[in-house]
All heavy atoms as TSV, in Angstrom:
chain	resi	resn	atom	element	x	y	z
A	1	MET	N	N	75.730	247.360	21.647
A	1	MET	CA	C	76.698	246.519	22.370
A	1	MET	C	C	78.143	247.068	22.071
A	1	MET	O	O	78.476	247.310	20.884
A	1	MET	CB	C	76.614	245.028	21.824
A	1	MET	CG	C	77.494	244.100	22.557
A	1	MET	SD	S	77.195	242.508	21.966
A	1	MET	CE	C	75.940	241.888	23.061
A	2	ASP	N	N	78.927	247.378	23.052
A	2	ASP	CA	C	80.293	247.924	22.846
A	2	ASP	C	C	81.178	246.909	22.034
A	2	ASP	O	O	81.240	245.707	22.286
A	2	ASP	CB	C	80.880	248.224	24.179
A	2	ASP	CG	C	80.276	249.452	24.878
A	2	ASP	OD1	O	79.634	250.156	24.066
A	2	ASP	OD2	O	80.408	249.558	26.070
A	3	GLY	N	N	81.904	247.494	21.183
A	3	GLY	CA	C	82.979	246.623	20.483
A	3	GLY	C	C	82.454	246.056	19.145
A	3	GLY	O	O	83.255	245.491	18.481
A	4	LEU	N	N	81.161	246.226	18.858
A	4	LEU	CA	C	80.644	245.690	17.642
A	4	LEU	C	C	80.656	246.880	16.516
A	4	LEU	O	O	80.230	247.980	16.821
A	4	LEU	CB	C	79.277	245.143	17.751
A	4	LEU	CG	C	79.142	243.891	18.636
A	4	LEU	CD1	C	77.649	243.439	18.734
A	4	LEU	CD2	C	80.058	242.738	18.075
A	5	GLY	N	N	81.069	246.495	15.394
A	5	GLY	CA	C	80.994	247.476	14.341
A	5	GLY	C	C	80.071	246.964	13.180
A	5	GLY	O	O	79.549	245.929	13.223
A	6	ILE	N	N	80.015	247.823	12.116
A	6	ILE	CA	C	79.265	247.530	10.968
A	6	ILE	C	C	80.140	247.037	9.806
A	6	ILE	O	O	81.213	247.707	9.672
A	6	ILE	CB	C	78.501	248.733	10.460
A	6	ILE	CG1	C	77.466	249.146	11.573
A	6	ILE	CG2	C	77.747	248.425	9.149
A	6	ILE	CD1	C	76.819	250.472	11.312
A	7	ALA	N	N	79.861	245.985	9.220
A	7	ALA	CA	C	80.673	245.478	8.074
A	7	ALA	C	C	79.837	244.907	6.997
A	7	ALA	O	O	78.683	244.572	7.178
A	7	ALA	CB	C	81.613	244.488	8.630
A	8	TRP	N	N	80.354	244.650	5.842
A	8	TRP	CA	C	79.759	244.051	4.651
A	8	TRP	C	C	80.689	242.999	4.189
A	8	TRP	O	O	81.935	243.140	4.247
A	8	TRP	CB	C	79.187	244.998	3.632
A	8	TRP	CG	C	80.245	245.897	3.032
A	8	TRP	CD1	C	80.548	247.083	3.415
A	8	TRP	CD2	C	81.159	245.547	2.002
A	8	TRP	NE1	N	81.539	247.592	2.585
A	8	TRP	CE2	C	82.009	246.639	1.697
A	8	TRP	CE3	C	81.383	244.413	1.326
A	8	TRP	CZ2	C	82.925	246.579	0.753
A	8	TRP	CZ3	C	82.346	244.335	0.302
A	8	TRP	CH2	C	83.114	245.484	-0.024
A	9	THR	N	N	80.168	242.067	3.466
A	9	THR	CA	C	80.954	241.029	2.813
A	9	THR	C	C	80.290	240.758	1.496
A	9	THR	O	O	79.094	240.540	1.429
A	9	THR	CB	C	81.024	239.724	3.634
A	9	THR	OG1	O	81.732	239.994	4.886
A	9	THR	CG2	C	82.047	238.637	2.927
A	10	GLU	N	N	81.090	240.600	0.497
A	10	GLU	CA	C	80.482	240.291	-0.820
A	10	GLU	C	C	81.329	239.059	-1.397
A	10	GLU	O	O	82.590	239.111	-1.294
A	10	GLU	CB	C	80.608	241.504	-1.816
A	10	GLU	CG	C	80.134	241.336	-3.086
A	10	GLU	CD	C	80.412	242.610	-3.949
A	10	GLU	OE1	O	81.465	242.965	-4.368
A	10	GLU	OE2	O	79.423	243.358	-4.273
A	11	PHE	N	N	80.662	238.245	-2.107
A	11	PHE	CA	C	81.385	237.129	-2.738
A	11	PHE	C	C	81.164	237.196	-4.278
A	11	PHE	O	O	80.128	237.499	-4.779
A	11	PHE	CB	C	80.781	235.791	-2.288
A	11	PHE	CG	C	81.161	235.432	-0.739
A	11	PHE	CD1	C	80.233	235.895	0.139
A	11	PHE	CD2	C	82.214	234.816	-0.426
A	11	PHE	CE1	C	80.415	235.641	1.489
A	11	PHE	CE2	C	82.461	234.545	0.868
A	11	PHE	CZ	C	81.613	234.983	1.792
A	12	THR	N	N	82.311	236.963	-4.961
A	12	THR	CA	C	82.250	237.056	-6.479
A	12	THR	C	C	83.142	235.857	-7.082
A	12	THR	O	O	84.068	235.463	-6.488
A	12	THR	CB	C	82.785	238.389	-7.036
A	12	THR	OG1	O	84.115	238.552	-6.613
A	12	THR	CG2	C	81.953	239.486	-6.579
A	13	TRP	N	N	82.652	235.345	-8.170
A	13	TRP	CA	C	83.343	234.358	-8.822
A	13	TRP	C	C	84.358	234.936	-9.782
A	13	TRP	O	O	84.028	235.901	-10.339
A	13	TRP	CB	C	82.404	233.462	-9.660
A	13	TRP	CG	C	81.650	232.591	-8.888
A	13	TRP	CD1	C	80.261	232.628	-8.533
A	13	TRP	CD2	C	82.010	231.422	-8.107
A	13	TRP	NE1	N	79.749	231.610	-7.764
A	13	TRP	CE2	C	80.784	230.884	-7.431
A	13	TRP	CE3	C	83.199	230.617	-7.991
A	13	TRP	CZ2	C	80.936	229.669	-6.696
A	13	TRP	CZ3	C	83.206	229.520	-7.223
A	13	TRP	CH2	C	82.085	229.117	-6.573
A	14	GLN	N	N	85.556	234.421	-9.801
A	14	GLN	CA	C	86.631	234.881	-10.654
A	14	GLN	C	C	87.152	233.763	-11.573
A	14	GLN	O	O	86.946	232.618	-11.208
A	14	GLN	CB	C	87.902	235.450	-9.741
A	14	GLN	CG	C	87.431	236.520	-8.859
A	14	GLN	CD	C	87.058	237.779	-9.565
A	14	GLN	OE1	O	87.779	238.176	-10.412
A	14	GLN	NE2	N	85.989	238.411	-9.206
A	15	GLU	N	N	87.727	234.156	-12.613
A	15	GLU	CA	C	88.395	233.208	-13.569
A	15	GLU	C	C	87.334	232.125	-14.006
A	15	GLU	O	O	87.594	230.890	-13.948
A	15	GLU	CB	C	89.628	232.453	-12.928
A	15	GLU	CG	C	90.633	233.439	-12.481
A	15	GLU	CD	C	91.331	234.155	-13.594
A	15	GLU	OE1	O	91.591	233.518	-14.651
A	15	GLU	OE2	O	91.770	235.209	-13.443
A	16	ASP	N	N	86.220	232.508	-14.513
A	16	ASP	CA	C	85.171	231.685	-14.934
A	16	ASP	C	C	84.676	230.656	-13.957
A	16	ASP	O	O	84.501	229.512	-14.253
A	16	ASP	CB	C	85.613	230.985	-16.276
A	16	ASP	CG	C	85.761	231.955	-17.411
A	16	ASP	OD1	O	85.060	232.884	-17.494
A	16	ASP	OD2	O	86.766	231.709	-18.142
A	17	GLY	N	N	84.573	231.131	-12.718
A	17	GLY	CA	C	84.017	230.239	-11.658
A	17	GLY	C	C	85.105	229.210	-11.005
A	17	GLY	O	O	84.679	228.450	-10.204
A	18	ILE	N	N	86.375	229.541	-11.214
A	18	ILE	CA	C	87.341	228.691	-10.598
A	18	ILE	C	C	87.617	229.054	-9.126
A	18	ILE	O	O	87.816	228.288	-8.273
A	18	ILE	CB	C	88.654	228.682	-11.357
A	18	ILE	CG1	C	88.529	228.179	-12.770
A	18	ILE	CG2	C	89.740	228.007	-10.610
A	18	ILE	CD1	C	89.630	228.241	-13.800
A	19	PHE	N	N	87.555	230.350	-8.906
A	19	PHE	CA	C	87.856	230.944	-7.633
A	19	PHE	C	C	86.732	231.725	-7.052
A	19	PHE	O	O	86.022	232.432	-7.873
A	19	PHE	CB	C	89.091	231.814	-7.644
A	19	PHE	CG	C	90.389	231.266	-8.129
A	19	PHE	CD1	C	90.846	231.450	-9.371
A	19	PHE	CD2	C	91.084	230.403	-7.260
A	19	PHE	CE1	C	91.985	230.867	-9.758
A	19	PHE	CE2	C	92.310	229.697	-7.612
A	19	PHE	CZ	C	92.668	230.050	-8.958
A	20	LEU	N	N	86.461	231.586	-5.783
A	20	LEU	CA	C	85.364	232.412	-5.079
A	20	LEU	C	C	86.132	233.316	-4.313
A	20	LEU	O	O	86.820	233.011	-3.309
A	20	LEU	CB	C	84.402	231.536	-4.269
A	20	LEU	CG	C	83.263	232.306	-3.543
A	20	LEU	CD1	C	82.361	232.976	-4.578
A	20	LEU	CD2	C	82.518	231.341	-2.699
A	21	CYS	N	N	86.018	234.666	-4.535
A	21	CYS	CA	C	86.719	235.724	-3.841
A	21	CYS	C	C	85.720	236.401	-2.774
A	21	CYS	O	O	84.652	236.590	-3.084
A	21	CYS	CB	C	87.254	236.772	-4.724
A	21	CYS	SG	S	88.527	236.068	-5.833
A	22	ARG	N	N	86.242	236.589	-1.600
A	22	ARG	CA	C	85.462	237.302	-0.491
A	22	ARG	C	C	86.081	238.646	-0.376
A	22	ARG	O	O	87.295	238.798	-0.139
A	22	ARG	CB	C	85.676	236.512	0.817
A	22	ARG	CG	C	84.843	237.228	1.926
A	22	ARG	CD	C	84.979	236.421	3.192
A	22	ARG	NE	N	86.376	236.047	3.509
A	22	ARG	CZ	C	87.167	236.848	4.350
A	22	ARG	NH1	N	86.701	237.889	4.748
A	22	ARG	NH2	N	88.326	236.423	4.640
A	23	HIS	N	N	85.272	239.671	-0.454
A	23	HIS	CA	C	85.709	241.076	-0.317
A	23	HIS	C	C	84.850	241.496	0.931
A	23	HIS	O	O	83.672	241.440	0.988
A	23	HIS	CB	C	85.249	241.912	-1.473
A	23	HIS	CG	C	85.680	241.323	-2.775
A	23	HIS	ND1	N	86.992	241.599	-3.319
A	23	HIS	CD2	C	85.189	240.548	-3.702
A	23	HIS	CE1	C	87.187	240.944	-4.361
A	23	HIS	NE2	N	86.015	240.262	-4.679
A	24	ALA	N	N	85.498	242.085	1.921
A	24	ALA	CA	C	84.916	242.595	3.089
A	24	ALA	C	C	85.387	243.988	3.499
A	24	ALA	O	O	86.615	244.321	3.208
A	24	ALA	CB	C	85.155	241.605	4.294
A	25	ASP	N	N	84.602	244.682	4.210
A	25	ASP	CA	C	85.002	245.997	4.713
A	25	ASP	C	C	84.435	246.150	6.132
A	25	ASP	O	O	83.356	245.623	6.396
A	25	ASP	CB	C	84.405	247.060	3.819
A	25	ASP	CG	C	84.925	248.461	4.186
A	25	ASP	OD1	O	86.047	248.627	4.777
A	25	ASP	OD2	O	84.317	249.482	3.840
A	26	THR	N	N	85.167	246.778	6.978
A	26	THR	CA	C	84.692	247.136	8.327
A	26	THR	C	C	85.039	248.425	8.759
A	26	THR	O	O	85.844	249.153	8.129
A	26	THR	CB	C	85.438	246.071	9.339
A	26	THR	OG1	O	86.791	246.323	9.325
A	26	THR	CG2	C	85.180	244.683	8.990
A	27	GLU	N	N	84.358	248.890	9.789
A	27	GLU	CA	C	84.792	250.196	10.370
A	27	GLU	C	C	86.085	250.173	11.024
A	27	GLU	O	O	86.418	249.061	11.673
A	27	GLU	CB	C	83.731	250.677	11.352
A	27	GLU	CG	C	82.344	250.934	10.850
A	27	GLU	CD	C	81.287	251.322	11.867
A	27	GLU	OE1	O	81.603	251.250	13.063
A	27	GLU	OE2	O	80.247	251.760	11.426
A	28	PRO	N	N	86.893	251.154	11.017
A	28	PRO	CA	C	88.250	251.081	11.697
A	28	PRO	C	C	87.987	250.866	13.246
A	28	PRO	O	O	87.168	251.359	13.825
A	28	PRO	CB	C	88.841	252.472	11.494
A	28	PRO	CG	C	88.038	253.123	10.327
A	28	PRO	CD	C	86.699	252.392	10.385
A	29	SER	N	N	88.829	250.128	13.740
A	29	SER	CA	C	88.841	249.704	15.183
A	29	SER	C	C	90.174	250.214	15.896
A	29	SER	O	O	91.189	250.001	15.376
A	29	SER	CB	C	88.791	248.248	15.331
A	29	SER	OG	O	89.008	247.884	16.787
A	30	PRO	N	N	90.013	250.993	16.959
A	30	PRO	CA	C	91.203	251.570	17.653
A	30	PRO	C	C	92.176	250.371	18.104
A	30	PRO	O	O	93.407	250.580	18.027
A	30	PRO	CB	C	90.688	252.292	18.801
A	30	PRO	CG	C	89.184	252.461	18.537
A	30	PRO	CD	C	88.757	251.380	17.521
A	31	SER	N	N	91.626	249.293	18.395
A	31	SER	CA	C	92.413	248.121	18.809
A	31	SER	C	C	93.020	247.315	17.706
A	31	SER	O	O	93.951	246.509	17.923
A	31	SER	CB	C	91.587	247.207	19.850
A	31	SER	OG	O	90.649	246.548	18.937
A	32	ARG	N	N	92.561	247.506	16.481
A	32	ARG	CA	C	92.977	246.838	15.348
A	32	ARG	C	C	92.683	245.327	15.447
A	32	ARG	O	O	93.352	244.508	14.755
A	32	ARG	CB	C	94.409	247.128	15.066
A	32	ARG	CG	C	94.904	248.451	14.951
A	32	ARG	CD	C	94.299	249.282	13.895
A	32	ARG	NE	N	95.061	248.945	12.614
A	32	ARG	CZ	C	94.578	249.349	11.438
A	32	ARG	NH1	N	93.575	250.032	11.296
A	32	ARG	NH2	N	95.355	249.027	10.344
A	33	LYS	N	N	91.830	244.869	16.321
A	33	LYS	CA	C	91.428	243.494	16.517
A	33	LYS	C	C	90.017	243.332	15.960
A	33	LYS	O	O	89.227	244.193	16.066
A	33	LYS	CB	C	91.501	243.046	17.884
A	33	LYS	CG	C	92.948	243.062	18.465
A	33	LYS	CD	C	92.911	242.678	19.933
A	33	LYS	CE	C	94.303	242.747	20.492
A	33	LYS	NZ	N	94.363	242.426	21.908
A	34	PHE	N	N	89.807	242.162	15.426
A	34	PHE	CA	C	88.431	241.900	15.007
A	34	PHE	C	C	88.209	240.364	15.047
A	34	PHE	O	O	89.040	239.666	15.113
A	34	PHE	CB	C	88.157	242.335	13.621
A	34	PHE	CG	C	88.914	241.661	12.540
A	34	PHE	CD1	C	88.391	240.628	11.891
A	34	PHE	CD2	C	90.235	242.078	12.235
A	34	PHE	CE1	C	89.071	239.860	10.892
A	34	PHE	CE2	C	90.956	241.401	11.127
A	34	PHE	CZ	C	90.328	240.383	10.553
A	35	THR	N	N	86.981	239.969	15.062
A	35	THR	CA	C	86.462	238.586	14.942
A	35	THR	C	C	85.518	238.361	13.775
A	35	THR	O	O	84.515	239.218	13.680
A	35	THR	CB	C	85.856	238.081	16.254
A	35	THR	OG1	O	86.786	238.308	17.390
A	35	THR	CG2	C	85.372	236.675	16.180
A	36	MET	N	N	85.726	237.416	12.949
A	36	MET	CA	C	84.791	237.149	11.908
A	36	MET	C	C	84.320	235.719	12.078
A	36	MET	O	O	85.021	234.818	12.252
A	36	MET	CB	C	85.529	237.400	10.534
A	36	MET	CG	C	84.598	237.219	9.369
A	36	MET	SD	S	85.298	237.384	7.857
A	36	MET	CE	C	85.890	235.732	7.511
A	37	LEU	N	N	82.951	235.647	12.070
A	37	LEU	CA	C	82.312	234.305	12.059
A	37	LEU	C	C	81.911	233.884	10.695
A	37	LEU	O	O	81.404	234.749	9.897
A	37	LEU	CB	C	81.109	234.412	12.991
A	37	LEU	CG	C	81.266	234.945	14.367
A	37	LEU	CD1	C	79.992	235.005	15.140
A	37	LEU	CD2	C	82.323	233.995	15.087
A	38	TYR	N	N	82.118	232.624	10.338
A	38	TYR	CA	C	81.724	232.162	9.037
A	38	TYR	C	C	81.013	230.837	9.227
A	38	TYR	O	O	81.357	229.938	10.078
A	38	TYR	CB	C	83.070	231.902	8.168
A	38	TYR	CG	C	82.778	231.151	6.905
A	38	TYR	CD1	C	82.373	231.747	5.791
A	38	TYR	CD2	C	82.834	229.741	7.014
A	38	TYR	CE1	C	82.062	231.076	4.646
A	38	TYR	CE2	C	82.575	229.036	5.693
A	38	TYR	CZ	C	82.165	229.747	4.602
A	38	TYR	OH	O	81.951	229.109	3.397
A	39	ALA	N	N	79.978	230.612	8.453
A	39	ALA	CA	C	79.159	229.341	8.479
A	39	ALA	C	C	78.554	229.199	7.019
A	39	ALA	O	O	78.268	230.106	6.398
A	39	ALA	CB	C	78.069	229.333	9.401
A	40	ASP	N	N	78.543	227.995	6.601
A	40	ASP	CA	C	77.942	227.669	5.319
A	40	ASP	C	C	76.939	226.415	5.383
A	40	ASP	O	O	76.830	225.873	6.380
A	40	ASP	CB	C	78.896	227.586	4.314
A	40	ASP	CG	C	79.811	226.299	4.419
A	40	ASP	OD1	O	79.408	225.307	4.972
A	40	ASP	OD2	O	80.956	226.321	3.730
A	41	ALA	N	N	76.318	226.215	4.290
A	41	ALA	CA	C	75.344	225.141	4.170
A	41	ALA	C	C	75.820	223.693	4.441
A	41	ALA	O	O	75.068	222.742	4.712
A	41	ALA	CB	C	74.597	225.218	2.772
A	42	ARG	N	N	77.189	223.502	4.230
A	42	ARG	CA	C	77.796	222.259	4.453
A	42	ARG	C	C	77.942	221.982	6.028
A	42	ARG	O	O	78.369	220.881	6.329
A	42	ARG	CB	C	79.142	222.169	3.818
A	42	ARG	CG	C	79.140	222.417	2.294
A	42	ARG	CD	C	80.508	222.481	1.790
A	42	ARG	NE	N	81.136	223.718	2.327
A	42	ARG	CZ	C	82.336	223.976	2.283
A	42	ARG	NH1	N	83.233	223.145	1.573
A	42	ARG	NH2	N	82.870	225.106	2.777
A	43	GLY	N	N	77.833	222.890	6.819
A	43	GLY	CA	C	77.939	222.776	8.199
A	43	GLY	C	C	79.326	223.309	8.694
A	43	GLY	O	O	79.692	223.094	9.843
A	44	VAL	N	N	80.133	223.838	7.860
A	44	VAL	CA	C	81.385	224.392	8.133
A	44	VAL	C	C	81.155	225.670	8.899
A	44	VAL	O	O	80.418	226.565	8.611
A	44	VAL	CB	C	82.312	224.807	6.813
A	44	VAL	CG1	C	83.578	225.429	7.205
A	44	VAL	CG2	C	82.569	223.470	6.100
A	45	GLN	N	N	81.867	225.739	10.104
A	45	GLN	CA	C	81.752	226.876	10.912
A	45	GLN	C	C	83.333	227.361	11.381
A	45	GLN	O	O	83.964	226.504	11.834
A	45	GLN	CB	C	80.992	226.636	12.132
A	45	GLN	CG	C	79.552	226.316	11.844
A	45	GLN	CD	C	78.728	226.019	13.107
A	45	GLN	OE1	O	79.262	225.878	14.150
A	45	GLN	NE2	N	77.431	225.929	12.936
A	46	LEU	N	N	83.648	228.562	11.108
A	46	LEU	CA	C	84.928	229.101	11.402
A	46	LEU	C	C	84.760	230.355	12.255
A	46	LEU	O	O	83.920	231.127	12.051
A	46	LEU	CB	C	85.783	229.403	10.123
A	46	LEU	CG	C	85.942	228.216	9.118
A	46	LEU	CD1	C	86.457	228.685	7.820
A	46	LEU	CD2	C	86.809	227.104	9.758
A	47	VAL	N	N	85.866	230.581	13.116
A	47	VAL	CA	C	85.963	231.814	13.810
A	47	VAL	C	C	87.334	232.334	13.446
A	47	VAL	O	O	88.293	231.703	13.790
A	47	VAL	CB	C	85.877	231.646	15.314
A	47	VAL	CG1	C	86.110	232.923	16.075
A	47	VAL	CG2	C	84.489	231.064	15.652
A	48	HIS	N	N	87.427	233.496	12.809
A	48	HIS	CA	C	88.807	234.108	12.436
A	48	HIS	C	C	89.103	235.111	13.491
A	48	HIS	O	O	88.246	236.075	13.699
A	48	HIS	CB	C	88.717	234.768	11.051
A	48	HIS	CG	C	88.419	233.788	10.002
A	48	HIS	ND1	N	89.421	233.060	9.418
A	48	HIS	CD2	C	87.293	233.417	9.430
A	48	HIS	CE1	C	89.027	232.278	8.424
A	48	HIS	NE2	N	87.652	232.515	8.517
A	49	GLN	N	N	90.236	235.073	14.122
A	49	GLN	CA	C	90.677	236.097	15.053
A	49	GLN	C	C	92.212	236.296	14.843
A	49	GLN	O	O	92.980	235.630	15.481
A	49	GLN	CB	C	90.512	235.637	16.508
A	49	GLN	CG	C	88.944	235.550	16.903
A	49	GLN	CD	C	88.802	235.029	18.253
A	49	GLN	OE1	O	89.404	234.199	18.774
A	49	GLN	NE2	N	87.937	235.744	19.017
A	50	PRO	N	N	92.623	237.231	13.864
A	50	PRO	CA	C	94.009	237.411	13.583
A	50	PRO	C	C	94.746	238.062	14.805
A	50	PRO	O	O	94.106	238.560	15.594
A	50	PRO	CB	C	93.925	238.377	12.427
A	50	PRO	CG	C	92.597	238.801	12.295
A	50	PRO	CD	C	91.678	237.979	13.086
C-alpha cells in the first residue's frame, strides 16, 4: 500500500515507574507527514496527525 512505512514503538518505565516513556522510529517520509494510531485496554483511542 502506498504511503505506509515500517515503524517500531517501545515503552519503558522511568523514575521508578512514575513515567511511561514512548520511543518510536519510522522510515523517513518525503512529505514529512505521518499518522499514528493509538489504542489501549481502557478503550482510549487516539489518532495523531501533526
